[in-house]
FILOKE-931737 format. One record per residue: residue number from 0; residue in three letters; x, y, z of N, C-alpha, C, O in turn. Coordinates in Angstrom, 2 decimals. Example, Ala and Ser with C-alpha at 12.3 -4.5 7.8 and 13.67 -1.06 7.14 Angstrom:
resi_resn_n.xx_n.yy_n.zz_ca.xx_ca.yy_ca.zz_c.xx_c.yy_c.zz_o.xx_o.yy_o.zz
0_ALA_13.19_-5.69_7.80_12.30_-4.50_7.80_13.20_-3.30_7.80_14.24_-3.32_8.46 $
1_SER_12.85_-2.25_7.08_13.67_-1.06_7.14_12.90_0.03_7.87_13.41_1.14_8.04 $
! end
This chain:
resi_resn_n.xx_n.yy_n.zz_ca.xx_ca.yy_ca.zz_c.xx_c.yy_c.zz_o.xx_o.yy_o.zz
0_MET_86.28_106.66_98.56_85.07_107.02_97.10_86.19_105.88_95.39_87.40_105.98_95.21 $
1_LEU_85.61_105.34_94.86_85.13_104.73_94.08_84.60_104.97_92.82_83.38_105.13_92.80 $
2_GLN_85.07_105.03_92.00_84.46_106.09_90.40_85.11_104.56_89.41_86.18_103.95_89.48 $
3_ALA_83.92_104.39_88.56_84.35_103.88_87.50_83.79_104.05_85.94_82.58_104.16_85.73 $
4_PHE_84.61_104.05_85.03_84.38_104.24_83.59_84.79_103.43_82.71_85.89_103.63_82.21 $
5_VAL_84.09_102.44_82.35_83.51_101.28_81.34_83.09_101.33_79.96_82.09_101.80_79.42 $
6_PHE_84.05_100.75_79.57_83.87_100.95_77.63_83.29_99.71_77.12_82.13_99.47_77.46 $
7_GLU_83.83_98.96_76.42_83.22_97.82_75.89_84.04_96.67_76.40_83.42_95.68_76.78 $
8_LYS_85.24_96.67_76.44_85.93_95.48_77.40_87.07_95.98_78.08_87.41_95.17_78.94 $
9_VAL_87.87_97.09_78.06_88.45_97.39_79.62_87.53_98.37_80.08_86.34_98.42_79.77 $
10_GLY_88.25_99.32_80.97_87.77_100.34_81.28_88.48_100.48_82.99_89.00_99.64_83.72 $
11_VAL_88.21_102.00_83.17_89.23_103.20_84.17_88.49_102.79_85.72_87.34_102.36_85.75 $
12_VAL_89.26_102.97_86.88_88.81_102.69_88.50_89.16_103.83_88.83_90.21_103.67_88.21 $
13_VAL_89.28_104.90_89.25_89.71_106.04_90.25_89.06_105.69_92.05_87.91_105.52_92.46 $
14_GLY_90.60_105.68_92.89_89.49_105.16_94.00_90.36_106.15_95.34_91.43_106.43_94.80 $
15_ASP_90.38_106.58_96.31_91.39_107.22_97.08_91.91_105.86_97.62_91.35_104.80_97.37 $
16_LEU_93.15_106.00_98.46_94.17_105.05_99.19_95.19_105.92_99.91_95.78_106.96_99.65 $
17_TYR_95.15_104.91_101.08_96.15_105.21_102.24_96.65_103.90_102.32_95.89_102.93_102.37 $
18_PHE_97.78_103.81_102.32_99.13_102.85_102.42_99.88_103.00_103.39_100.42_104.02_103.82 $
19_LEU_99.91_101.98_103.73_101.38_102.20_104.72_102.15_100.09_104.29_101.65_98.97_104.44 $
20_ASP_103.34_100.53_103.81_104.17_99.31_103.26_105.01_98.44_104.63_106.05_98.86_105.14 $
21_PRO_104.71_97.90_104.81_105.13_97.18_106.33_106.30_96.44_106.04_106.81_95.85_106.99 $
22_ASN_107.08_96.31_104.40_108.29_96.52_104.38_109.17_97.57_103.42_110.11_97.13_102.76 $
23_PRO_108.85_98.78_103.38_109.11_99.36_102.32_110.42_100.04_102.37_110.96_100.37_103.42 $
24_HIS_110.94_100.26_101.10_112.42_100.55_100.57_112.75_101.56_101.28_112.12_102.15_102.16 $
25_LYS_114.04_101.79_100.75_114.75_102.81_101.68_114.25_103.70_101.12_114.03_103.51_99.92 $
26_GLY_113.77_105.27_101.80_113.46_106.26_101.58_111.83_106.37_101.79_111.25_107.34_102.28 $
27_GLN_111.16_105.04_101.25_109.22_105.36_101.04_108.89_104.70_102.72_107.97_103.91_102.92 $
28_GLU_109.93_105.23_103.94_109.04_104.69_105.32_107.85_105.47_104.88_107.50_106.04_103.85 $
29_GLY_107.17_105.20_106.58_105.64_106.16_106.69_104.75_106.08_105.58_105.03_106.36_104.42 $
30_PRO_103.70_105.69_106.01_102.11_106.41_105.44_102.06_106.99_104.20_102.70_108.04_104.14 $
31_GLU_101.33_106.56_102.85_101.67_107.69_102.07_99.75_107.48_101.65_99.14_106.53_102.16 $
32_HIS_99.11_108.37_100.79_97.90_108.38_100.39_97.82_109.81_98.57_98.54_110.63_98.00 $
33_GLY_96.37_109.20_98.48_96.57_109.84_97.41_95.24_109.15_96.64_94.07_108.98_96.98 $
34_VAL_96.04_108.84_95.41_94.70_108.28_94.19_94.99_107.45_93.26_95.70_107.62_92.26 $
35_ARG_94.52_106.67_93.55_95.14_105.09_92.81_93.60_105.21_91.43_92.38_105.41_91.51 $
36_LEU_94.59_104.96_90.32_93.94_104.47_88.86_94.21_103.09_88.01_95.33_102.83_87.56 $
37_GLU_93.02_102.19_87.85_94.09_101.07_87.14_93.17_101.54_85.47_92.52_102.37_84.85 $
38_LEU_93.65_100.51_85.50_92.78_100.14_83.41_92.68_98.56_84.01_93.62_98.00_84.58 $
39_ARG_91.47_98.02_83.81_91.37_96.41_84.02_90.36_96.87_82.45_89.93_97.88_81.89 $
40_ALA_90.39_95.08_82.24_89.73_94.16_81.63_88.39_93.99_82.80_88.44_93.78_84.01 $
41_PHE_87.17_94.19_81.86_85.53_94.16_82.50_85.21_93.26_81.83_85.46_93.35_80.63 $
42_ASP_84.78_92.51_82.16_83.54_90.77_81.84_82.24_91.68_82.19_81.91_92.54_83.01 $
43_ARG_81.63_90.86_80.92_80.17_91.04_80.93_79.59_90.16_81.29_79.90_89.31_80.45 $
44_GLY_78.42_89.35_82.47_78.08_88.63_82.25_76.90_87.86_81.25_76.74_88.18_80.07 $
45_GLU_76.13_86.81_81.95_74.79_86.72_81.19_73.91_86.93_81.90_74.01_86.79_83.12 $
46_LEU_72.56_87.43_81.15_71.50_87.62_81.97_70.97_86.90_82.82_70.67_85.73_82.60 $
47_LYS_70.76_87.53_84.00_70.02_86.25_84.89_68.57_86.03_85.00_67.97_85.04_85.41 $
48_GLY_68.14_87.12_84.57_66.53_87.14_84.31_66.38_87.25_83.13_67.21_86.73_82.38 $
49_THR_64.98_88.18_82.45_64.62_88.24_80.90_65.49_88.91_80.21_66.54_89.35_80.69 $
50_ILE_65.03_89.09_78.68_65.65_90.43_78.09_66.21_91.89_78.60_66.96_92.80_78.27 $
51_TYR_65.27_91.45_79.68_64.75_93.21_80.47_65.79_93.24_81.61_66.32_94.35_81.71 $
52_SER_66.16_92.45_82.37_66.40_91.76_83.23_68.59_92.58_82.78_69.28_92.44_81.78 $
53_ALA_68.95_93.62_84.64_70.34_94.02_84.30_71.48_93.26_83.60_71.37_92.03_83.59 $
54_VAL_72.15_93.61_83.24_74.14_92.64_82.72_74.91_92.91_84.16_75.33_93.89_84.78 $
55_PRO_74.86_91.50_84.32_75.97_91.45_85.81_77.46_92.23_84.57_77.77_91.88_83.43 $
56_ILE_77.88_93.06_85.25_79.62_93.54_85.11_80.23_93.19_85.63_79.63_92.32_86.26 $
57_ALA_81.87_93.18_86.12_83.00_92.74_86.90_83.71_93.71_86.86_83.24_94.65_86.23 $
58_ALA_84.70_93.83_87.31_85.96_94.74_87.04_86.49_93.18_86.93_85.89_92.26_87.49 $
59_GLY_87.69_92.99_86.16_88.86_91.71_85.83_89.76_91.85_86.29_89.96_92.46_87.35 $
60_ALA_90.75_91.17_85.43_92.13_91.41_85.44_92.71_93.22_85.66_92.07_94.19_85.25 $
61_PRO_94.18_93.30_86.46_94.14_94.19_86.34_95.12_94.61_85.16_95.79_93.71_84.66 $
62_ILE_95.23_95.65_84.75_96.52_95.79_83.09_97.15_96.85_83.06_97.79_96.97_82.02 $
63_TRP_97.28_97.88_83.93_98.22_98.98_84.89_97.25_99.25_85.42_96.03_99.13_85.29 $
64_ARG_98.74_100.05_86.70_98.23_101.37_87.58_99.11_102.40_87.63_100.25_102.39_87.15 $
65_VAL_98.37_103.65_88.43_98.89_105.02_88.62_98.65_105.50_90.00_97.46_105.63_90.27 $
66_ASP_99.07_105.65_90.46_99.42_105.80_91.79_99.83_107.33_92.24_101.00_107.58_92.53 $
67_LEU_99.31_107.85_92.26_99.27_109.81_92.46_99.47_109.63_93.96_98.67_110.15_94.74 $
68_LEU_100.51_108.92_94.40_100.86_109.32_96.28_101.85_110.27_96.00_102.58_110.38_95.01 $
69_GLU_101.71_111.18_97.40_102.00_112.01_98.34_102.95_110.82_99.49_102.98_109.65_99.10 $
70_SER_103.67_111.15_100.79_103.95_110.77_102.03_102.91_111.51_102.52_102.58_112.57_101.98 $
71_VAL_102.15_110.92_103.81_101.35_111.79_104.20_101.92_112.81_105.52_101.16_113.41_106.27 $
72_ASP_102.97_112.83_105.58_103.79_113.82_106.73_105.08_114.15_105.52_106.21_113.65_105.60 $
73_GLY_104.59_115.16_104.33_105.72_115.43_103.46_104.86_116.54_102.81_103.63_116.51_102.93 $
74_LYS_105.58_117.62_102.05_104.80_118.39_101.42_103.28_118.56_100.64_103.13_117.91_99.61 $
75_PRO_102.17_119.39_101.13_100.90_118.35_99.54_101.65_119.22_98.28_102.36_120.22_98.20 $
76_GLY_101.32_118.67_97.76_101.38_118.63_95.95_102.59_117.96_95.39_102.83_117.90_94.19 $
77_SER_103.52_117.31_96.57_105.22_116.89_95.76_104.99_116.00_95.09_105.83_115.89_94.20 $
78_PHE_104.02_115.06_95.05_103.59_114.26_94.09_105.07_113.23_94.44_105.49_112.79_93.37 $
79_ASN_105.82_112.83_95.45_106.48_112.51_96.20_106.92_111.20_96.10_108.11_110.95_95.91 $
80_ARG_106.19_110.47_96.18_105.70_108.85_96.12_104.86_108.37_94.72_104.74_107.18_94.41 $
81_THR_104.18_109.72_93.76_103.66_109.53_92.61_104.62_107.96_91.93_105.72_107.61_92.34 $
82_HIS_103.90_107.34_90.95_104.56_106.04_90.28_103.64_105.54_89.45_102.47_105.76_89.14 $
83_HIS_104.49_104.80_89.19_103.19_103.69_87.57_104.31_102.45_88.12_105.41_102.26_88.63 $
84_HIS_102.58_101.50_87.36_103.30_100.03_87.11_102.68_99.78_85.90_101.48_99.97_85.71 $
85_PRO_103.77_99.19_84.73_103.52_99.01_83.58_102.70_97.54_83.19_102.44_97.05_82.09 $
86_LYS_102.51_97.22_84.10_102.52_95.60_84.00_101.88_94.84_85.69_102.09_95.16_86.86 $
87_PHE_101.21_93.96_85.16_100.87_92.69_85.99_101.36_91.61_85.71_101.95_91.39_84.65 $
88_GLY_101.12_90.65_86.79_101.51_88.93_86.75_100.40_88.56_86.87_99.33_89.02_87.25 $
89_PRO_101.09_86.95_86.18_99.58_86.72_86.51_98.66_86.22_87.97_97.56_85.68_87.83 $
90_ASN_99.24_86.47_89.33_98.61_86.75_90.09_98.24_87.84_90.58_98.41_87.86_91.80 $
91_TRP_97.91_88.55_90.26_97.27_90.38_89.92_98.14_90.78_90.60_97.64_91.61_91.37 $
92_ASP_99.25_90.68_90.80_100.69_91.70_91.67_101.59_92.64_91.44_102.82_92.56_91.48 $
93_PRO_100.88_93.56_91.19_101.88_94.51_89.80_103.46_93.99_89.72_104.02_93.05_90.29 $
94_THR_103.83_94.71_89.02_105.44_94.37_88.47_105.38_95.80_89.59_104.42_96.53_89.86 $
95_SER_107.09_95.82_90.18_107.91_97.03_90.11_107.76_99.22_90.41_108.30_100.20_89.90 $
96_ARG_107.09_99.08_91.12_107.11_100.71_90.69_107.91_101.20_90.43_108.87_101.28_91.20 $
97_VAL_107.92_101.50_89.78_108.27_102.74_87.88_108.18_104.40_88.34_107.09_104.94_88.17 $
98_PHE_109.49_105.34_89.00_108.80_106.88_89.05_109.54_107.01_87.97_110.42_106.26_87.56 $
99_LEU_108.74_109.03_87.01_109.42_109.05_86.01_109.26_110.55_86.98_108.40_110.63_87.86 $
100_ARG_110.10_111.55_86.72_110.05_113.08_86.69_108.86_113.44_86.21_108.10_113.96_87.03 $
101_GLU_108.36_113.27_84.77_107.13_113.94_83.89_106.22_113.86_85.11_105.61_114.76_85.67 $
102_LEU_106.28_112.59_85.37_104.90_111.66_85.98_104.73_113.02_87.65_103.79_113.79_87.86 $
103_SER_105.70_112.88_88.30_105.87_113.57_89.30_105.77_115.20_89.77_105.35_115.80_90.75 $
104_GLN_106.52_115.60_88.29_106.39_117.21_88.01_104.55_117.51_87.19_104.14_118.65_86.97 $
105_ASP_104.02_116.67_86.98_102.81_116.76_86.17_102.02_116.08_85.71_101.71_116.15_84.52 $
106_PRO_101.33_115.02_86.80_101.14_114.28_87.13_99.60_114.05_86.66_99.40_113.07_85.94 $
107_LEU_98.85_114.61_86.90_97.21_114.60_85.32_97.59_115.04_84.16_96.98_114.50_83.24 $
108_GLY_98.39_115.83_83.83_98.65_116.06_82.68_99.98_114.24_81.75_99.95_113.72_80.64 $
109_TRP_100.43_114.10_82.41_101.06_112.75_82.29_99.85_111.71_81.67_99.53_111.20_80.59 $
110_LEU_99.54_111.73_82.68_97.90_110.68_82.73_97.16_110.66_81.98_96.61_109.63_81.58 $
111_ALA_96.94_111.80_81.60_95.56_112.51_80.12_96.63_111.90_79.14_96.08_111.08_78.41 $
112_GLY_98.13_112.04_78.85_99.36_111.12_77.79_99.02_110.01_77.31_98.90_109.51_76.19 $
113_GLN_98.82_109.61_78.72_98.62_107.41_78.83_97.31_107.49_77.86_97.17_107.06_76.72 $
114_LEU_96.15_108.39_78.94_95.19_107.43_78.50_94.65_108.09_76.93_93.47_108.03_76.56 $
115_ALA_95.46_108.53_76.36_94.82_109.22_74.96_95.88_108.35_74.23_96.52_108.81_73.28 $
116_ASP_96.08_106.89_74.77_97.07_106.25_73.79_97.20_104.46_73.99_98.22_103.84_73.70 $
117_LEU_95.87_103.80_74.58_95.43_102.66_74.23_96.79_101.49_74.00_97.58_100.95_74.77 $
118_PRO_96.62_101.46_72.92_97.61_100.46_71.87_98.88_100.31_73.11_99.34_99.22_73.46 $
119_GLY_99.30_101.62_73.64_101.24_101.92_73.76_100.85_100.85_75.44_101.31_99.82_75.92 $
120_ILE_99.90_101.72_75.78_99.45_101.25_77.57_99.40_99.44_77.61_99.77_98.86_78.63 $
121_LEU_98.84_98.55_76.20_99.02_97.54_76.30_99.38_97.61_75.90_99.01_98.73_75.55 $
122_ASP_100.63_97.26_74.92_101.82_96.91_74.74_102.88_96.64_75.98_103.28_95.52_76.29 $
123_ARG_103.29_97.97_76.69_103.93_98.07_77.64_103.70_96.93_78.53_104.53_96.12_78.94 $
124_ALA_102.28_96.99_78.80_101.76_95.73_79.68_102.07_94.65_79.09_102.14_93.77_79.95 $
125_GLU_102.28_94.27_78.11_102.87_92.74_77.34_101.43_92.11_77.30_101.60_91.00_76.80 $
126_VAL_100.31_92.25_77.54_98.94_92.42_76.85_98.40_92.47_75.24_98.65_93.28_74.34 $
127_PRO_97.65_91.39_75.25_96.80_91.11_73.61_96.82_92.31_72.98_97.76_92.75_73.64 $
128_GLN_96.52_93.30_72.16_95.88_94.38_71.91_94.04_93.77_71.61_93.37_94.80_71.61 $
129_ASP_93.57_93.15_71.50_92.35_92.45_71.92_91.60_92.16_73.42_90.48_91.90_73.87 $
130_ILE_92.60_92.33_73.75_92.52_92.49_75.80_90.60_93.16_75.45_89.43_92.87_75.67 $
131_ALA_91.62_94.36_74.68_90.35_96.09_73.91_89.13_95.48_73.23_89.17_94.57_72.39 $
132_GLY_88.36_95.91_73.56_87.23_95.64_71.87_87.60_97.40_70.87_88.01_98.52_71.20 $
133_PRO_87.09_96.66_69.46_87.19_97.86_68.93_87.22_99.14_69.04_88.07_99.77_68.41 $
134_SER_86.06_99.95_70.06_86.02_101.11_69.92_86.62_101.63_71.05_86.44_102.82_71.32 $
135_ASP_87.64_100.59_72.12_88.00_100.82_73.61_89.08_102.66_73.81_89.07_103.55_74.66 $
136_ALA_89.89_102.43_72.45_90.67_103.01_72.25_89.90_104.68_72.23_90.12_105.58_73.03 $
137_ALA_89.10_104.68_71.22_88.52_105.86_71.04_87.70_106.65_72.24_87.63_107.80_72.67 $
138_SER_87.12_105.32_72.53_86.22_105.88_73.83_87.00_106.31_75.26_86.43_107.12_75.99 $
139_LEU_88.47_105.69_75.70_88.93_106.44_76.67_89.83_107.70_75.97_90.07_108.71_76.62 $
140_LYS_90.07_107.61_75.28_90.62_108.98_74.71_89.42_110.02_74.39_89.72_111.14_73.97 $
141_GLU_88.92_109.88_74.47_87.55_110.46_74.56_87.00_110.87_75.89_86.48_111.97_76.06 $
142_MET_87.14_109.83_76.96_86.57_110.56_78.18_87.82_110.76_79.04_87.60_111.48_80.02 $
143_ALA_88.73_110.42_78.96_90.67_110.76_79.19_90.02_112.35_79.74_90.63_112.47_80.80 $
144_PRO_89.26_113.43_79.60_90.27_114.34_80.19_88.75_114.36_81.71_88.91_114.80_82.85 $
145_ALA_87.20_113.59_81.01_86.91_113.07_82.57_87.40_112.92_83.65_87.35_113.63_84.65 $
146_ILE_88.04_111.72_83.42_88.93_110.70_84.35_89.62_111.34_84.84_89.63_111.40_86.07 $
147_VAL_90.73_112.27_83.86_91.13_113.10_84.62_91.06_114.28_85.57_91.90_114.74_86.35 $
148_GLY_89.78_114.65_85.28_89.14_115.25_86.23_88.79_114.97_87.58_88.82_115.89_88.40 $
149_VAL_88.40_113.58_87.98_87.60_112.89_88.39_88.84_112.40_88.97_88.45_112.26_90.13 $
150_ALA_90.24_111.97_88.97_91.44_111.95_89.42_91.91_113.09_90.33_92.36_112.88_91.46 $
151_GLY_91.73_114.67_89.60_92.16_115.78_90.28_91.54_115.94_92.01_92.06_115.98_93.12 $
152_LEU_89.97_115.99_91.38_89.19_116.21_92.53_89.51_115.58_94.07_89.63_116.05_95.20 $
153_MET_89.61_113.94_93.33_90.00_113.18_94.91_91.46_113.41_94.85_91.81_112.52_95.62 $
154_LEU_92.38_113.89_94.54_93.42_114.49_95.03_92.77_115.74_95.72_93.32_115.89_96.81 $
155_ASP_92.09_116.41_95.56_91.48_117.80_96.03_91.43_116.73_98.10_92.19_116.70_99.06 $
156_LYS_90.42_116.27_97.85_89.86_115.04_99.24_89.95_114.89_99.66_89.15_114.80_100.59 $
157_VAL_91.50_114.54_99.65_92.51_113.77_100.35_93.50_115.14_101.00_93.75_115.44_102.16 $
158_ARG_93.87_115.71_99.86_94.67_116.85_101.07_93.75_117.07_101.82_93.96_117.00_103.03 $
159_ALA_92.39_117.43_101.30_91.92_118.43_102.55_90.97_117.09_103.67_89.74_117.00_103.73 $
160_GLY_91.50_116.61_104.07_91.05_115.14_104.60_89.73_114.27_104.70_89.30_113.66_105.68 $
161_GLU_89.19_114.39_103.37_88.05_113.77_103.05_87.94_112.59_102.44_86.85_112.06_102.21 $
162_LEU_89.03_112.11_102.15_89.44_111.23_100.87_90.79_110.14_101.67_91.22_110.60_102.72 $
163_GLY_91.22_109.20_101.34_92.78_108.82_101.90_92.92_109.23_103.36_93.16_110.43_103.41 $
164_THR_92.90_109.01_103.81_92.20_109.06_105.41_93.18_107.67_106.44_93.05_106.68_105.72 $
165_ALA_93.64_107.44_107.13_94.29_106.07_108.02_92.53_105.11_108.49_91.41_105.63_108.50 $
166_PRO_92.77_104.16_108.72_91.83_102.82_109.00_92.00_103.39_110.35_93.04_103.75_110.90 $
167_ALA_90.22_103.41_110.96_90.11_103.89_112.25_90.90_102.71_113.17_91.30_103.19_114.23 $
168_ASP_91.19_101.36_113.01_91.96_100.38_113.65_93.05_100.70_113.85_93.61_100.00_114.69 $
169_GLY_93.87_101.79_113.27_95.13_102.13_113.57_96.06_100.76_113.19_97.12_100.64_113.82 $
170_ALA_95.73_99.84_112.30_96.54_98.58_111.97_98.31_99.58_111.08_98.51_100.54_110.34 $
171_ALA_99.08_98.62_111.75_100.19_99.08_111.00_100.55_98.88_110.10_101.51_99.43_109.57 $
172_ASP_99.83_97.94_109.60_100.01_97.68_108.34_98.92_97.63_107.46_98.40_96.54_107.21 $
173_SER_98.44_98.86_106.86_97.02_98.76_106.28_97.16_99.52_105.11_98.07_100.22_104.66 $
174_ILE_95.90_99.18_104.69_95.39_99.68_103.37_93.86_100.17_103.83_92.92_99.54_104.32 $
175_ARG_94.00_101.40_103.48_92.31_102.31_103.68_91.92_103.44_102.22_92.11_104.63_101.96 $
176_ASN_91.33_102.31_101.59_90.45_102.81_99.97_89.51_102.59_99.85_88.77_101.98_100.61 $
177_GLY_89.16_103.35_98.14_87.73_102.90_97.88_87.84_102.09_96.46_87.51_102.26_95.28 $
178_TRP_88.67_100.91_97.46_88.62_99.90_96.86_88.30_98.94_97.85_88.43_97.79_97.45 $
179_LEU_87.86_99.08_99.20_87.51_98.35_99.86_86.21_98.79_100.46_85.63_98.08_101.27 $
! end
């Protein structure tokens, strides 16, 4: 499942995730599942037809990522693999995982606080403030409760076995999520 909240120039995508790292760090072995949230730049294209045609909208470069993950074999609610990636490289690969106690202790509360501070996210991501439109910070802050609500609903569905499940093909180094 994938949900998108698109504002003027940036937006948030939220989706379920099942992930098995083929080269895990010590203590990170085994599959993990949960919810991934990304702040992304959004591109609006030129109209394809008349002034009544739909505007092409595309999710662009990632800016910041939060992974609300748990080991599949672990205790539900542990958030033992929950982390964030403060920035991305030029090839869209994220920086290393950053684990924070406050993020694992209250992931949805932490997420709400972060979404209320778009300028801070952009500073930590080392991207120019003008990647966002003039109204994006206020819009993101206003919609933060809805975004956090969607993330919470998806987490419930992951724990119920409805989302964030292993791929049917059983691939050893696999990803299955609402993004594909």
